[in-house]
N, C-alpha and C positions, 0 to 999 in steps of 0.2 A: 635888405640887399645892400651889399657894400659898394660904395662908389669911390673911385680913386680920388684922392685929394688933388685938385688941379686949380691953378690960379686962373687959367684962361679956358673956362668951360665953353664959352660961346664964340662962334666965329661965323662970318657971313657965308651964305650959300646962294647959289643961283636961285632967284625967286621962282622961276618957272619950274625948275627941278624940285624945289621944296614943295610947291603946290601939287605937283604930280605925286610926290611921295605921300603927302598928307591925304590926298584923295584916295590913293591906293590903300592907305591905312584905314581910312573911313570905310572902304568896301570890305576890308578884312573884319573890322569890328561888326559891321552889319551881318557878315557871314556867321560870325560867332554868336550873335544874337539869335540868328535863325537856328543854329545848333541848339542853343538853350531852349528855344520854343519847341523844337523837335523832341527834346528830352522831357520837357514838361508835358507833352502830349503822348508820351510813352511810345514814340515811333520806334521802328525796328532798330536794334543795335547796329545792324549792318549799315543801314542808311545813315545813322548818326556817325559811325566811324568813317564812312566815306566822306561825309561833310567835314569832319575834323581833319582828315587827311588833306582835303582841298584847302582848308584854312591854313594848315601848317605849311603847305607848299607855297601859298601866296605870301605868308610871312617870311619864309626863307628867301623867296624872290625879292621881297623888299629889302631884306638884309643884304643880299648880294648887290642890289642896286646902290645902297648906301655905302657899302664897302668900295665899290668901283668909283663912285663919285669922290669918296674921301681920298682914295689913292690918287685919282686924277687931279684933284684940286689941292687938298690940304697937305698930303704927304709929299707930292712933288715940290710944293713950295717949301716944306720943311727941309727936304734934301738940299734944295738950292740955297737955303739960308743956314744950313748946318745945324738945324734944330734937332739934335739927337733925342731930346726929351719927348718931343711930339712923336717921333718915330717909335720910341720905346713904349709910349702910352698906347699907340695904335697896335703894336705887337701884342701887348697885354690884352687889349680889347678883342683882338682876333682869337687869342687863346680861349677867352671866356665864351666867345660866340660859337666856336667850334666845339 
């Protein structure tokens, strides 16, 4: 997987929001582990597909949450500071995400 070369890869996030997002990701991982067990038990393809769909939806929801937070916190600061590089990096990330 290609990662853009960035000098400032890390920046601070609201610790409460970060914890919520990590908890949400942990639930998604647990959901995917359940899907794996379903497949190992040869459960119906329909049931497996429904669970995969639910996991995809949860992951997309987490992505939207991260995008919204990034716009509210990081991009608004970048605009205020005239940081066009950060804005361009975000645009590229959105293109990959979509």
